[in-house]
Structure formats: structure tokens, C-alpha cells
TORKOL-4160 file (C-alpha; in steps of 0.2 Angstrom, whole numbers, padded with zeros to 4 digits, m for minus):
441
<pt num="1" X="m0041" Y="0173" Z="0026"/>
<pt num="2" X="m0048" Y="0185" Z="0038"/>
<pt num="3" X="m0056" Y="0177" Z="0054"/>
<pt num="4" X="m0059" Y="0176" Z="0072"/>
<pt num="5" X="m0042" Y="0181" Z="0082"/>
<pt num="6" X="m0038" Y="0166" Z="0094"/>
<pt num="7" X="m0048" Y="0165" Z="0110"/>
<pt num="8" X="m0064" Y="0170" Z="0101"/>
<pt num="9" X="m0081" Y="0161" Z="0107"/>
<pt num="10" X="m0093" Y="0154" Z="0095"/>
<pt num="11" X="m0107" Y="0144" Z="0095"/>
<pt num="12" X="m0110" Y="0133" Z="0081"/>
<pt num="13" X="m0117" Y="0117" Z="0073"/>
<pt num="14" X="m0105" Y="0101" Z="0069"/>
<pt num="15" X="m0110" Y="0096" Z="0052"/>
<pt num="16" X="m0098" Y="0081" Z="0049"/>
<pt num="17" X="m0081" Y="0072" Z="0056"/>
<pt num="18" X="m0063" Y="0076" Z="0047"/>
<pt num="19" X="m0051" Y="0065" Z="0042"/>
<pt num="20" X="m0044" Y="0066" Z="0059"/>
<pt num="21" X="m0058" Y="0064" Z="0069"/>
<pt num="22" X="m0062" Y="0081" Z="0072"/>
<pt num="23" X="m0078" Y="0088" Z="0071"/>
<pt num="24" X="m0079" Y="0102" Z="0057"/>
<pt num="25" X="m0091" Y="0118" Z="0058"/>
<pt num="26" X="m0091" Y="0131" Z="0046"/>
<pt num="27" X="m0084" Y="0148" Z="0052"/>
<pt num="28" X="m0082" Y="0163" Z="0040"/>
<pt num="29" X="m0082" Y="0153" Z="0026"/>
<pt num="30" X="m0068" Y="0141" Z="0032"/>
<pt num="31" X="m0068" Y="0126" Z="0044"/>
<pt num="32" X="m0067" Y="0126" Z="0063"/>
<pt num="33" X="m0060" Y="0109" Z="0068"/>
<pt num="34" X="m0068" Y="0103" Z="0085"/>
<pt num="35" X="m0060" Y="0087" Z="0094"/>
<pt num="36" X="m0072" Y="0076" Z="0103"/>
<pt num="37" X="m0089" Y="0080" Z="0097"/>
<pt num="38" X="m0101" Y="0076" Z="0085"/>
<pt num="39" X="m0110" Y="0080" Z="0069"/>
<pt num="40" X="m0127" Y="0087" Z="0073"/>
<pt num="41" X="m0120" Y="0094" Z="0093"/>
<pt num="42" X="m0123" Y="0111" Z="0095"/>
<pt num="43" X="m0108" Y="0118" Z="0103"/>
<pt num="44" X="m0100" Y="0133" Z="0112"/>
<pt num="45" X="m0081" Y="0132" Z="0104"/>
<pt num="46" X="m0066" Y="0142" Z="0107"/>
<pt num="47" X="m0057" Y="0147" Z="0091"/>
<pt num="48" X="m0038" Y="0144" Z="0091"/>
<pt num="49" X="m0023" Y="0143" Z="0079"/>
<pt num="50" X="m0026" Y="0143" Z="0059"/>
<pt num="51" X="m0027" Y="0126" Z="0052"/>
<pt num="52" X="m0028" Y="0120" Z="0033"/>
<pt num="53" X="m0037" Y="0136" Z="0028"/>
<pt num="54" X="m0047" Y="0136" Z="0044"/>
<pt num="55" X="m0045" Y="0136" Z="0062"/>
<pt num="56" X="m0041" Y="0123" Z="0076"/>
<pt num="57" X="m0056" Y="0124" Z="0089"/>
<pt num="58" X="m0059" Y="0119" Z="0107"/>
<pt num="59" X="m0076" Y="0113" Z="0114"/>
<pt num="60" X="m0080" Y="0124" Z="0130"/>
<pt num="61" X="m0098" Y="0116" Z="0131"/>
<pt num="62" X="m0108" Y="0105" Z="0120"/>
<pt num="63" X="m0125" Y="0114" Z="0122"/>
<pt num="64" X="m0135" Y="0100" Z="0113"/>
<pt num="65" X="m0126" Y="0083" Z="0111"/>
<pt num="66" X="m0130" Y="0069" Z="0098"/>
<pt num="67" X="m0140" Y="0057" Z="0104"/>
<pt num="68" X="m0129" Y="0042" Z="0098"/>
<pt num="69" X="m0116" Y="0049" Z="0109"/>
<pt num="70" X="m0105" Y="0034" Z="0119"/>
<pt num="71" X="m0098" Y="0034" Z="0135"/>
<pt num="72" X="m0080" Y="0035" Z="0134"/>
<pt num="73" X="m0071" Y="0019" Z="0138"/>
<pt num="74" X="m0057" Y="0028" Z="0147"/>
<pt num="75" X="m0053" Y="0040" Z="0161"/>
<pt num="76" X="m0040" Y="0047" Z="0150"/>
<pt num="77" X="m0050" Y="0051" Z="0135"/>
<pt num="78" X="m0047" Y="0070" Z="0129"/>
<pt num="79" X="m0033" Y="0072" Z="0138"/>
<pt num="80" X="m0022" Y="0059" Z="0131"/>
<pt num="81" X="m0020" Y="0061" Z="0112"/>
<pt num="82" X="m0021" Y="0044" Z="0107"/>
<pt num="83" X="m0039" Y="0040" Z="0104"/>
<pt num="84" X="m0050" Y="0054" Z="0095"/>
<pt num="85" X="m0066" Y="0043" Z="0095"/>
<pt num="86" X="m0071" Y="0036" Z="0109"/>
<pt num="87" X="m0088" Y="0045" Z="0110"/>
<pt num="88" X="m0093" Y="0038" Z="0094"/>
<pt num="89" X="m0107" Y="0024" Z="0094"/>
<pt num="90" X="m0101" Y="0007" Z="0087"/>
<pt num="91" X="m0112" Y="0008" Z="0071"/>
<pt num="92" X="m0105" Y="0027" Z="0066"/>
<pt num="93" X="m0088" Y="0022" Z="0073"/>
<pt num="94" X="m0088" Y="0008" Z="0058"/>
<pt num="95" X="m0094" Y="0019" Z="0045"/>
<pt num="96" X="m0082" Y="0034" Z="0050"/>
<pt num="97" X="m0067" Y="0022" Z="0046"/>
<pt num="98" X="m0075" Y="0015" Z="0030"/>
<pt num="99" X="m0078" Y="0032" Z="0023"/>
<pt num="100" X="m0058" Y="0038" Z="0027"/>
<pt num="101" X="m0054" Y="0026" Z="0011"/>
<pt num="102" X="m0070" Y="0030" Z="0003"/>
<pt num="103" X="m0069" Y="0048" Z="0002"/>
<pt num="104" X="m0047" Y="0045" Z="m0004"/>
<pt num="105" X="m0053" Y="0035" Z="m0017"/>
<pt num="106" X="m0067" Y="0048" Z="m0022"/>
<pt num="107" X="m0054" Y="0061" Z="m0023"/>
<pt num="108" X="m0041" Y="0050" Z="m0035"/>
<pt num="109" X="m0059" Y="0050" Z="m0046"/>
<pt num="110" X="m0064" Y="0033" Z="m0040"/>
<pt num="111" X="m0084" Y="0032" Z="m0041"/>
<pt num="112" X="m0092" Y="0021" Z="m0029"/>
<pt num="113" X="m0076" Y="0010" Z="m0025"/>
<pt num="114" X="m0080" Y="m0005" Z="m0019"/>
<pt num="115" X="m0074" Y="m0004" Z="m0001"/>
<pt num="116" X="m0081" Y="m0017" Z="0010"/>
<pt num="117" X="m0085" Y="m0016" Z="0029"/>
<pt num="118" X="m0071" Y="m0015" Z="0042"/>
<pt num="119" X="m0065" Y="m0029" Z="0053"/>
<pt num="120" X="m0062" Y="m0020" Z="0069"/>
<pt num="121" X="m0047" Y="m0028" Z="0080"/>
<pt num="122" X="m0056" Y="m0029" Z="0098"/>
<pt num="123" X="m0051" Y="m0019" Z="0114"/>
<pt num="124" X="m0037" Y="m0024" Z="0123"/>
<pt num="125" X="m0026" Y="m0031" Z="0108"/>
<pt num="126" X="m0015" Y="m0017" Z="0105"/>
<pt num="127" X="0001" Y="m0026" Z="0106"/>
<pt num="128" X="0015" Y="m0015" Z="0101"/>
<pt num="129" X="0015" Y="0002" Z="0107"/>
<pt num="130" X="0029" Y="0018" Z="0109"/>
<pt num="131" X="0026" Y="0028" Z="0125"/>
<pt num="132" X="0034" Y="0043" Z="0130"/>
<pt num="133" X="0046" Y="0047" Z="0146"/>
<pt num="134" X="0053" Y="0061" Z="0152"/>
<pt num="135" X="0065" Y="0061" Z="0169"/>
<pt num="136" X="0059" Y="0076" Z="0180"/>
<pt num="137" X="0063" Y="0080" Z="0196"/>
<pt num="138" X="0052" Y="0070" Z="0205"/>
<pt num="139" X="0054" Y="0053" Z="0195"/>
<pt num="140" X="0047" Y="0049" Z="0177"/>
<pt num="141" X="0033" Y="0055" Z="0169"/>
<pt num="142" X="0027" Y="0041" Z="0156"/>
<pt num="143" X="0012" Y="0038" Z="0144"/>
<pt num="144" X="0007" Y="0046" Z="0128"/>
<pt num="145" X="0008" Y="0063" Z="0121"/>
<pt num="146" X="m0008" Y="0077" Z="0125"/>
<pt num="147" X="m0016" Y="0080" Z="0106"/>
<pt num="148" X="m0002" Y="0090" Z="0096"/>
<pt num="149" X="0007" Y="0094" Z="0111"/>
<pt num="150" X="0024" Y="0086" Z="0118"/>
<pt num="151" X="0015" Y="0087" Z="0136"/>
<pt num="152" X="0015" Y="0068" Z="0141"/>
<pt num="153" X="m0002" Y="0062" Z="0149"/>
<pt num="154" X="0004" Y="0049" Z="0163"/>
<pt num="155" X="m0006" Y="0033" Z="0159"/>
<pt num="156" X="m0013" Y="0023" Z="0173"/>
<pt num="157" X="m0027" Y="0012" Z="0160"/>
<pt num="158" X="m0029" Y="0010" Z="0142"/>
<pt num="159" X="m0043" Y="0001" Z="0135"/>
<pt num="160" X="m0033" Y="m0001" Z="0118"/>
<pt num="161" X="m0018" Y="m0010" Z="0124"/>
<pt num="162" X="m0013" Y="m0026" Z="0129"/>
<pt num="163" X="m0015" Y="m0027" Z="0147"/>
<pt num="164" X="0002" Y="m0035" Z="0152"/>
<pt num="165" X="0010" Y="m0017" Z="0144"/>
<pt num="166" X="0000" Y="m0007" Z="0155"/>
<pt num="167" X="0004" Y="m0014" Z="0172"/>
<pt num="168" X="0023" Y="m0014" Z="0166"/>
<pt num="169" X="0020" Y="0005" Z="0165"/>
<pt num="170" X="0023" Y="0011" Z="0185"/>
<pt num="171" X="0039" Y="m0001" Z="0187"/>
<pt num="172" X="0047" Y="0004" Z="0171"/>
<pt num="173" X="0044" Y="0024" Z="0176"/>
<pt num="174" X="0051" Y="0019" Z="0192"/>
<pt num="175" X="0068" Y="0010" Z="0183"/>
<pt num="176" X="0070" Y="0025" Z="0171"/>
<pt num="177" X="0068" Y="0037" Z="0184"/>
<pt num="178" X="0086" Y="0029" Z="0192"/>
<pt num="179" X="0094" Y="0025" Z="0174"/>
<pt num="180" X="0091" Y="0041" Z="0164"/>
<pt num="181" X="0100" Y="0058" Z="0167"/>
<pt num="182" X="0090" Y="0073" Z="0172"/>
<pt num="183" X="0080" Y="0081" Z="0161"/>
<pt num="184" X="0082" Y="0066" Z="0148"/>
<pt num="185" X="0068" Y="0061" Z="0137"/>
<pt num="186" X="0065" Y="0044" Z="0129"/>
<pt num="187" X="0054" Y="0034" Z="0119"/>
<pt num="188" X="0051" Y="0016" Z="0125"/>
<pt num="189" X="0043" Y="0003" Z="0112"/>
<pt num="190" X="0034" Y="m0011" Z="0121"/>
<pt num="191" X="0029" Y="m0026" Z="0112"/>
<pt num="192" X="0021" Y="m0041" Z="0119"/>
<pt num="193" X="0022" Y="m0056" Z="0109"/>
<pt num="194" X="0018" Y="m0075" Z="0111"/>
<pt num="195" X="0016" Y="m0070" Z="0130"/>
<pt num="196" X="0033" Y="m0061" Z="0131"/>
<pt num="197" X="0037" Y="m0043" Z="0132"/>
<pt num="198" X="0051" Y="m0036" Z="0121"/>
<pt num="199" X="0057" Y="m0018" Z="0125"/>
<pt num="200" X="0068" Y="m0005" Z="0117"/>
<pt num="201" X="0071" Y="0010" Z="0125"/>
<pt num="202" X="0077" Y="0025" Z="0113"/>
<pt num="203" X="0086" Y="0038" Z="0122"/>
<pt num="204" X="0101" Y="0050" Z="0118"/>
<pt num="205" X="0117" Y="0042" Z="0122"/>
<pt num="206" X="0123" Y="0026" Z="0129"/>
<pt num="207" X="0118" Y="0020" Z="0145"/>
<pt num="208" X="0134" Y="0018" Z="0160"/>
<pt num="209" X="0138" Y="0003" Z="0169"/>
<pt num="210" X="0124" Y="0008" Z="0183"/>
<pt num="211" X="0111" Y="0010" Z="0172"/>
<pt num="212" X="0114" Y="m0007" Z="0163"/>
<pt num="213" X="0115" Y="m0013" Z="0180"/>
<pt num="214" X="0099" Y="m0008" Z="0184"/>
<pt num="215" X="0090" Y="m0011" Z="0167"/>
<pt num="216" X="0096" Y="m0030" Z="0169"/>
<pt num="217" X="0090" Y="m0031" Z="0184"/>
<pt num="218" X="0071" Y="m0024" Z="0180"/>
<pt num="219" X="0071" Y="m0035" Z="0165"/>
<pt num="220" X="0074" Y="m0051" Z="0178"/>
<pt num="221" X="0061" Y="m0045" Z="0190"/>
<pt num="222" X="0048" Y="m0041" Z="0178"/>
<pt num="223" X="0052" Y="m0056" Z="0165"/>
<pt num="224" X="0056" Y="m0047" Z="0151"/>
<pt num="225" X="0061" Y="m0059" Z="0137"/>
<pt num="226" X="0072" Y="m0045" Z="0132"/>
<pt num="227" X="0077" Y="m0026" Z="0135"/>
<pt num="228" X="0087" Y="m0017" Z="0122"/>
<pt num="229" X="0095" Y="0001" Z="0122"/>
<pt num="230" X="0094" Y="0012" Z="0104"/>
<pt num="231" X="0105" Y="0028" Z="0105"/>
<pt num="232" X="0094" Y="0040" Z="0096"/>
<pt num="233" X="0108" Y="0045" Z="0082"/>
<pt num="234" X="0110" Y="0027" Z="0079"/>
<pt num="235" X="0095" Y="0015" Z="0071"/>
<pt num="236" X="0104" Y="m0002" Z="0079"/>
<pt num="237" X="0099" Y="m0008" Z="0095"/>
<pt num="238" X="0110" Y="m0013" Z="0107"/>
<pt num="239" X="0103" Y="m0028" Z="0119"/>
<pt num="240" X="0105" Y="m0027" Z="0137"/>
<pt num="241" X="0096" Y="m0039" Z="0143"/>
<pt num="242" X="0093" Y="m0056" Z="0134"/>
<pt num="243" X="0083" Y="m0069" Z="0144"/>
<pt num="244" X="0075" Y="m0079" Z="0130"/>
<pt num="245" X="0070" Y="m0077" Z="0112"/>
<pt num="246" X="0057" Y="m0066" Z="0107"/>
<pt num="247" X="0049" Y="m0076" Z="0095"/>
<pt num="248" X="0031" Y="m0074" Z="0084"/>
<pt num="249" X="0022" Y="m0086" Z="0074"/>
<pt num="250" X="0018" Y="m0081" Z="0055"/>
<pt num="251" X="0008" Y="m0095" Z="0050"/>
<pt num="252" X="0016" Y="m0111" Z="0057"/>
<pt num="253" X="0033" Y="m0106" Z="0057"/>
<pt num="254" X="0041" Y="m0098" Z="0071"/>
<pt num="255" X="0053" Y="m0083" Z="0068"/>
<pt num="256" X="0064" Y="m0074" Z="0080"/>
<pt num="257" X="0061" Y="m0057" Z="0079"/>
<pt num="258" X="0075" Y="m0045" Z="0081"/>
<pt num="259" X="0074" Y="m0029" Z="0093"/>
<pt num="260" X="0060" Y="m0017" Z="0090"/>
<pt num="261" X="0055" Y="m0025" Z="0074"/>
<pt num="262" X="0040" Y="m0020" Z="0065"/>
<pt num="263" X="0025" Y="m0030" Z="0069"/>
<pt num="264" X="0008" Y="m0028" Z="0065"/>
<pt num="265" X="m0003" Y="m0020" Z="0079"/>
<pt num="266" X="m0014" Y="m0032" Z="0085"/>
<pt num="267" X="m0015" Y="m0052" Z="0082"/>
<pt num="268" X="m0032" Y="m0051" Z="0074"/>
<pt num="269" X="m0027" Y="m0037" Z="0062"/>
<pt num="270" X="m0012" Y="m0047" Z="0057"/>
<pt num="271" X="m0025" Y="m0064" Z="0055"/>
<pt num="272" X="m0036" Y="m0054" Z="0045"/>
<pt num="273" X="m0023" Y="m0046" Z="0032"/>
<pt num="274" X="m0015" Y="m0063" Z="0029"/>
<pt num="275" X="m0034" Y="m0071" Z="0027"/>
<pt num="276" X="m0037" Y="m0057" Z="0015"/>
<pt num="277" X="m0020" Y="m0058" Z="0005"/>
<pt num="278" X="m0024" Y="m0079" Z="0005"/>
<pt num="279" X="m0041" Y="m0076" Z="m0001"/>
<pt num="280" X="m0035" Y="m0067" Z="m0017"/>
<pt num="281" X="m0023" Y="m0078" Z="m0022"/>
<pt num="282" X="m0021" Y="m0091" Z="m0037"/>
<pt num="283" X="m0019" Y="m0108" Z="m0030"/>
<pt num="284" X="m0002" Y="m0108" Z="m0036"/>
<pt num="285" X="0011" Y="m0098" Z="m0045"/>
<pt num="286" X="0026" Y="m0088" Z="m0039"/>
<pt num="287" X="0022" Y="m0073" Z="m0026"/>
<pt num="288" X="0031" Y="m0058" Z="m0026"/>
<pt num="289" X="0031" Y="m0050" Z="m0007"/>
<pt num="290" X="0038" Y="m0033" Z="m0006"/>
<pt num="291" X="0042" Y="m0024" Z="0009"/>
<pt num="292" X="0041" Y="m0040" Z="0017"/>
<pt num="293" X="0046" Y="m0038" Z="0034"/>
<pt num="294" X="0052" Y="m0051" Z="0046"/>
<pt num="295" X="0039" Y="m0062" Z="0034"/>
<pt num="296" X="0022" Y="m0058" Z="0041"/>
<pt num="297" X="0015" Y="m0063" Z="0025"/>
<pt num="298" X="0027" Y="m0072" Z="0016"/>
<pt num="299" X="0027" Y="m0086" Z="0027"/>
<pt num="300" X="0010" Y="m0087" Z="0031"/>
<pt num="301" X="0009" Y="m0092" Z="0013"/>
<pt num="302" X="0012" Y="m0108" Z="0005"/>
<pt num="303" X="0015" Y="m0103" Z="m0012"/>
<pt num="304" X="0035" Y="m0100" Z="m0019"/>
<pt num="305" X="0038" Y="m0085" Z="m0012"/>
<pt num="306" X="0050" Y="m0071" Z="m0017"/>
<pt num="307" X="0052" Y="m0059" Z="m0001"/>
<pt num="308" X="0061" Y="m0041" Z="m0004"/>
<pt num="309" X="0064" Y="m0031" Z="0011"/>
<pt num="310" X="0078" Y="m0015" Z="0012"/>
<pt num="311" X="0080" Y="m0018" Z="0033"/>
<pt num="312" X="0095" Y="m0032" Z="0035"/>
<pt num="313" X="0090" Y="m0037" Z="0052"/>
<pt num="314" X="0071" Y="m0042" Z="0047"/>
<pt num="315" X="0077" Y="m0049" Z="0031"/>
<pt num="316" X="0089" Y="m0061" Z="0040"/>
<pt num="317" X="0074" Y="m0066" Z="0051"/>
<pt num="318" X="0064" Y="m0070" Z="0037"/>
<pt num="319" X="0078" Y="m0079" Z="0029"/>
<pt num="320" X="0083" Y="m0089" Z="0044"/>
<pt num="321" X="0065" Y="m0094" Z="0048"/>
<pt num="322" X="0062" Y="m0100" Z="0030"/>
<pt num="323" X="0078" Y="m0112" Z="0029"/>
<pt num="324" X="0071" Y="m0119" Z="0047"/>
<pt num="325" X="0054" Y="m0123" Z="0039"/>
<pt num="326" X="0062" Y="m0127" Z="0023"/>
<pt num="327" X="0047" Y="m0115" Z="0014"/>
<pt num="328" X="0053" Y="m0110" Z="m0004"/>
<pt num="329" X="0058" Y="m0093" Z="m0001"/>
<pt num="330" X="0070" Y="m0082" Z="m0009"/>
<pt num="331" X="0075" Y="m0067" Z="m0002"/>
<pt num="332" X="0081" Y="m0049" Z="m0008"/>
<pt num="333" X="0088" Y="m0035" Z="0000"/>
<pt num="334" X="0082" Y="m0019" Z="m0008"/>
<pt num="335" X="0076" Y="m0002" Z="m0006"/>
<pt num="336" X="0062" Y="m0002" Z="m0016"/>
<pt num="337" X="0059" Y="0016" Z="m0013"/>
<pt num="338" X="0073" Y="0020" Z="m0024"/>
<pt num="339" X="0075" Y="0006" Z="m0034"/>
<pt num="340" X="0057" Y="m0004" Z="m0036"/>
<pt num="341" X="0055" Y="m0021" Z="m0043"/>
<pt num="342" X="0053" Y="m0018" Z="m0061"/>
<pt num="343" X="0053" Y="m0023" Z="m0079"/>
<pt num="344" X="0058" Y="m0041" Z="m0081"/>
<pt num="345" X="0063" Y="m0042" Z="m0064"/>
<pt num="346" X="0041" Y="m0046" Z="m0063"/>
<pt num="347" X="0040" Y="m0056" Z="m0076"/>
<pt num="348" X="0034" Y="m0073" Z="m0070"/>
<pt num="349" X="0025" Y="m0069" Z="m0055"/>
<pt num="350" X="0008" Y="m0076" Z="m0051"/>
<pt num="351" X="0005" Y="m0061" Z="m0041"/>
<pt num="352" X="0013" Y="m0047" Z="m0032"/>
<pt num="353" X="0009" Y="m0041" Z="m0013"/>
<pt num="354" X="0015" Y="m0024" Z="m0007"/>
<pt num="355" X="0015" Y="m0016" Z="0010"/>
<pt num="356" X="0025" Y="0000" Z="0010"/>
<pt num="357" X="0027" Y="0012" Z="0025"/>
<pt num="358" X="0011" Y="0026" Z="0027"/>
<pt num="359" X="0019" Y="0036" Z="0012"/>
<pt num="360" X="0016" Y="0023" Z="m0001"/>
<pt num="361" X="0026" Y="0017" Z="m0015"/>
<pt num="362" X="0023" Y="0029" Z="m0030"/>
<pt num="363" X="0038" Y="0021" Z="m0038"/>
<pt num="364" X="0034" Y="0003" Z="m0036"/>
<pt num="365" X="0017" Y="0006" Z="m0041"/>
<pt num="366" X="0021" Y="0014" Z="m0057"/>
<pt num="367" X="0032" Y="m0001" Z="m0060"/>
<pt num="368" X="0018" Y="m0013" Z="m0057"/>
<pt num="369" X="0007" Y="m0002" Z="m0070"/>
<pt num="370" X="0018" Y="m0005" Z="m0083"/>
<pt num="371" X="0020" Y="m0025" Z="m0078"/>
<pt num="372" X="0009" Y="m0040" Z="m0084"/>
<pt num="373" X="0007" Y="m0046" Z="m0067"/>
<pt num="374" X="m0009" Y="m0055" Z="m0065"/>
<pt num="375" X="m0015" Y="m0049" Z="m0048"/>
<pt num="376" X="m0005" Y="m0036" Z="m0037"/>
<pt num="377" X="m0012" Y="m0034" Z="m0018"/>
<pt num="378" X="m0008" Y="m0019" Z="m0010"/>
<pt num="379" X="m0008" Y="m0019" Z="0011"/>
<pt num="380" X="m0008" Y="0001" Z="0018"/>
<pt num="381" X="m0009" Y="0009" Z="0033"/>
<pt num="382" X="m0014" Y="0027" Z="0024"/>
<pt num="383" X="m0028" Y="0028" Z="0014"/>
<pt num="384" X="m0023" Y="0044" Z="0006"/>
<pt num="385" X="m0006" Y="0036" Z="m0002"/>
<pt num="386" X="m0015" Y="0020" Z="m0006"/>
<pt num="387" X="m0028" Y="0030" Z="m0017"/>
<pt num="388" X="m0014" Y="0040" Z="m0026"/>
<pt num="389" X="m0005" Y="0022" Z="m0029"/>
<pt num="390" X="m0021" Y="0014" Z="m0034"/>
<pt num="391" X="m0027" Y="0028" Z="m0046"/>
<pt num="392" X="m0008" Y="0023" Z="m0054"/>
<pt num="393" X="m0011" Y="0005" Z="m0054"/>
<pt num="394" X="m0029" Y="0006" Z="m0063"/>
<pt num="395" X="m0023" Y="0018" Z="m0075"/>
<pt num="396" X="m0011" Y="0006" Z="m0080"/>
<pt num="397" X="m0024" Y="m0007" Z="m0085"/>
<pt num="398" X="m0030" Y="m0014" Z="m0066"/>
<pt num="399" X="m0045" Y="m0014" Z="m0060"/>
<pt num="400" X="m0048" Y="m0011" Z="m0042"/>
<pt num="401" X="m0058" Y="m0028" Z="m0036"/>
<pt num="402" X="m0061" Y="m0026" Z="m0017"/>
<pt num="403" X="m0053" Y="m0015" Z="m0003"/>
<pt num="404" X="m0056" Y="m0021" Z="0014"/>
<pt num="405" X="m0052" Y="m0011" Z="0028"/>
<pt num="406" X="m0044" Y="m0017" Z="0044"/>
<pt num="407" X="m0044" Y="m0007" Z="0058"/>
<pt num="408" X="m0030" Y="m0011" Z="0069"/>
<pt num="409" X="m0029" Y="0007" Z="0077"/>
<pt num="410" X="m0045" Y="0005" Z="0088"/>
<pt num="411" X="m0052" Y="0023" Z="0092"/>
<pt num="412" X="m0041" Y="0032" Z="0081"/>
<pt num="413" X="m0042" Y="0040" Z="0065"/>
<pt num="414" X="m0031" Y="0028" Z="0055"/>
<pt num="415" X="m0037" Y="0015" Z="0047"/>
<pt num="416" X="m0027" Y="m0001" Z="0038"/>
<pt num="417" X="m0033" Y="m0010" Z="0022"/>
<pt num="418" X="m0031" Y="m0024" Z="0009"/>
<pt num="419" X="m0034" Y="m0020" Z="m0008"/>
<pt num="420" X="m0036" Y="m0033" Z="m0023"/>
<pt num="421" X="m0032" Y="m0027" Z="m0040"/>
<pt num="422" X="m0032" Y="m0039" Z="m0058"/>
<pt num="423" X="m0027" Y="m0034" Z="m0072"/>
<pt num="424" X="m0040" Y="m0029" Z="m0086"/>
<pt num="425" X="m0030" Y="m0023" Z="m0101"/>
<pt num="426" X="m0011" Y="m0026" Z="m0106"/>
<pt num="427" X="m0002" Y="m0011" Z="m0099"/>
<pt num="428" X="m0002" Y="0006" Z="m0106"/>
<pt num="429" X="0014" Y="0008" Z="m0115"/>
<pt num="430" X="0026" Y="0022" Z="m0105"/>
<pt num="431" X="0035" Y="0035" Z="m0115"/>
<pt num="432" X="0053" Y="0034" Z="m0116"/>
<pt num="433" X="0065" Y="0046" Z="m0112"/>
<pt num="434" X="0081" Y="0050" Z="m0121"/>
<pt num="435" X="0095" Y="0039" Z="m0114"/>
<pt num="436" X="0085" Y="0028" Z="m0103"/>
<pt num="437" X="0069" Y="0019" Z="m0100"/>
<pt num="438" X="0054" Y="0028" Z="m0091"/>
<pt num="439" X="0051" Y="0013" Z="m0082"/>
<pt num="440" X="0060" Y="0010" Z="m0065"/>
<pt num="441" X="0076" Y="0000" Z="m0063"/>
């Protein structure tokens, strides 16, 4: 596509918000993506690099602001890449989150999809974040990356995060300036759970004795429940300081979490997911919880549950908690991406819940579409992969009953959801291939 060279300045009107929360204008019959602007605004923009059949832009000036433009909640807005939508008024913000799911489903052939109004987590509720760290000659830069950039924006406030996480950052930067080698990069996963902080440092190599002593002293000085180190080339975490258990409550069951365990981003979001799943389940019958993690959903149910998860540490935490609480939960370690639960293994379940990673679960959705399970409940953090899997289920005889958006990613373009499918027709027979069943096994 022929277009303007980078650096060209244009005046244009923003027509809509795109999937990343950028304003979209038309330029030379292609889209110009301009962050931090609103539909209807007239802007002077500088054209940048090509992107997706169009160009990235940057607003040098907003010539005619929208009357609905909101004041940002954070001084770092437009510098830090964590938030894209702090300038959007609350009503428009909720409509945008819902539209992310509606648009994805419409692209997969769903007309007027049944998408409810979103349930939005409040500010200061994000309890699990990853901050970037770079050791410099002056100390340590710690914060979030700028949008589409490796540059770290040092953070002194964050209205999205639990306050205890933000309060830890200055002391953490000082500690890592003494513990990391010169020019080192690291990611630090900080989780606030049950009044405690769990910290996992992900960096190349292993800390020496001096660094270990410094990290242990830091954990004691700041009452960190557990501090672990994860070599960037290894998925396992080594505890440096374990001062007390890091414990979550799933339903009324306490669970001792492994280091860096997956946890829903906010407590209100987790509660909304569990309550939406519960409301859709039958009163009794056996339930399968696929991609079960440490038991966020499985342990919050009163049903007999078969929990399937590939992560061994997460599955062990779930199993130990279930045994301690005497819950009727069985566990199975299984890579559902490569080996979905299928065929006879799905027989007898009154409902199946699946909560895959961002890429979704195409093989598992196909196996469910070929099953006779009465109710399927999908939990997803990516509308696009969800819509693809929803199409598979509906083509297999399910009806999409409702989609409940759950916004745990405040002021970003991302959105979580829970969707309920009920079988309306027998599964569509699948063609058989020579020598093997077409259904995943």
C-alpha cells in the first residue's frame, strides 16, 4: 500500500476505537492507529511505522477534544504502556469492553450475540503484576514498559494495583541494584494475597551468596512472605526466603500456592468468574474443570469435580487442598493442548468448565463439540480465541446462552469473560480418517 513516509503530519478525525484501544482514522484508504484519542476528535497526528495494512500514528495535538474526554487517573498515563483507556468516560469504557467480545463473535458469524454488560473490577484491586527491571549505572529502573517499547517507565504510582505492590517498588529497586550484576535485566512477579506478598524474580543465572543474603534480608525487612528466584532458562523457582505460607482461599478451602502460581488478576474478578460458573451449573452431577490451575473454580464448587491441569506444582497444590478439606475432587495431569479430554473420557459429566490460556483451546473445543456433555462453560481472557472455540461448539450442536464480560484489566483493551453453552442438538457426526478416529484422544 502506498502511503505517506514516516514523520508526515496530517490532520484527521478519529472514527472509532480499535481492538487495542487506539483511535482509528482513515488515511489513504488505510487505517491510521492513534493512541490516547477518542472517536469524533480532530487531531494533528504524526505518521509512523506500517501496521496491519495501515500505519501507527502519534497525536501531536488534539484540535477538537470530545466532550466526554475524562481526566486520567495516573500521572504516568500515555508514558507507561500499561493503560490505554484512562481518557475514556465510564459509560463509554464499559461499552468498549463489551464491544470487544461482540465484535469477535460477529466476525465468527454470530448475529446479535448475547453479551451482558461487563462486571468491572475497581481501581487498586490488581493483585498480581509483573514489573520490569534494568540495572543501570545509577541503580535500578523499575516499572512498566512504555507502549510497544523496551524502555522502562519508572513507576511512582499506579491506581490499578493493590497499594502494597506499589509501595514495595522503591525498596525493591534499591535491593536489586545491589543484587543484580551490571546491565542485567529482570522481571519481577509480585502477588498480593491474603495480606501477604509473594515475590518471584526472573533473571538470567543464579544469585551468588552475597545476593542471596541481601534478598533474604530484604524479605525480612519488608515482611515478604516468600521471595523466590527463577532462572530465565528454567521454569522452576528456587525459594530464597520462605517466611510463612502464601495461601489463597478458593471458596472456603485454603490453598498453599507454589511460587508464581497463576491467580486471577483481581479478587472481585475471581469472585465474579466463580459466581457466574456456579449459577450455570446443575444442582448435582459430576463436573470436569479443565485447565484447573490451583483450583480457583474446582475448590469453590460443592459438586464432585475432576480437575485436569498440566502444571505439576499447581495440580499438587489443588490435590493437597482437596484432601485436607475432604472434597470429592479427583486430579489428572494432562496437556490438554496436545491431548484433550475426549470421547468416552467426557461421558457422564453433567458439565465441563474450561479456562485455557490466551491461545484458547481449539482441540478441546472440538472434543467437546463431539461429546454429549449437556453444559459447557468457557472462561477466557481473549475474545478472539474464545470466538473461534465458540464457533466450534455451536457448529457441534450447542447454543450460546450468555456471555458475561468480566473486566479485571482496568483501563486496558483486554477483557475476561465467562460463556455458557447448552446442548440443543446431538453432536454432529465427524468424518473418520483412515486408521484413526477424527476425534482427539
